[in-house]
N, C-alpha and C positions, 0 to 999 in steps of 0.2 A: 378742355376735353382731353381724356387720356388717349394715347396712341394705341391703335390696334396692331397686334403682331400678325405678320403674314404667315400663313401656313404654307409649308413647302408642298409642292405638287408632286405626287407620286412617291416621294421618299418618306418613309416612316422613320422617326427617330426612336431608338430604343434606349431607355435608361437601364443600364446594367449595374448591378451592385455586386461587388466581389466580396465574398465572406471569407474571413480567415477561419480556417478549421483548426481546432485543437486536436492533437493526437488522441486517439481513443484509449490508449493504454498508458496514460500519464497520471501519476499520482497514486497515493496509497489506496484510496477508495474508488478507483476507476472500475473495479469489477462490480461495484454496487449500482452502477449506472443503469444496467439492464433490469435490475430488481426494483428500484425505486420508481414510483409513479411519475408520469410526465406532466399531467394536467395540474393546474393550480389548486383546485379543490382537493384532489387526491393527495397532493403534496402536503396540504394543510392538515388533512386527516392523519396522514402518516406521521407528521411532526407532532401532532397532538397526542397520538398514541405513544410515540417514543418518549415524549416529554413526560407524560403521565407515568410511564414505566420507570423512568429515571428518577422522578420525584418520589415514587413509592420506595424504590430501592434505597435511595439516599436518606429517606426519613425513617426507615425501619432499621433499628439497631442490630437485630439478629441477622438479617440478610447482609448488612454492611460488614459485620464481623466475619461472616462466612466468606464473603468476597475477599476481604483482607487476608484471611487465613489461607484461602486458595492461592492468592497472589504470592504470599510468602513461601508456601510449599512449592509452587511452580518455580520461583526464583532459586530456592535452595536445590531443587532437583537439577535445574540447568547448570548451576554453579558446580555442583558435585560431578555432573557429567563432563564438564569442561576440565575439571581437575583430573579426572580419570584419563581423559584423552591426553593431557599434558604428561602424566606419568607414563603412559604407554609410549608416547613419542620419545621421552627421555630414555626409557628402557631400550627401545629400538636403536636409538643413537648410540647408547653405551655398547650394545651388542655389535654394532657395525664398527665401532672404534676398537673393540677388543679382538676382533678377528685378525689373524695374521695375514699379511698381504702376500699372496703367492708370487714368487718371482716369475717374470715373463721370460719366454725362451730367448729373447734378444739381450737380456741382462748378463749373460755369462761372461 
C-alpha cells in the first residue's frame, strides 16, 4: 500500500509562481501590442487577413511595381536630404573657419 501524506494542521501552504515580466517598450513592434488581438481565435483571424493581404500584394504585378517605385522614391528623397544637410554643414564649417578671430583683451 502507498503511504498517505499528512496534512499540516492550521497552516496552509501556498505555491507561488514568480513570472518574469518583459518590458512593455522593448522591440520594434512593441507599439502594436495594444492594437493586436489577445485571444487565440482573434489572432488567427488577424493573421489570416494579413496573410491574404500580403499574398494579394505580392501576386499582383501592378501593385508590386508601385510599392517598389514608392520605395525607390522614398530612398532617393532621404538620400538627397542627407546630402543637402552635409552641404549645409560644410558651408557652416567653412564660414566659421573663414571668420577672423578677434583678439582678446588679455593678448596685448
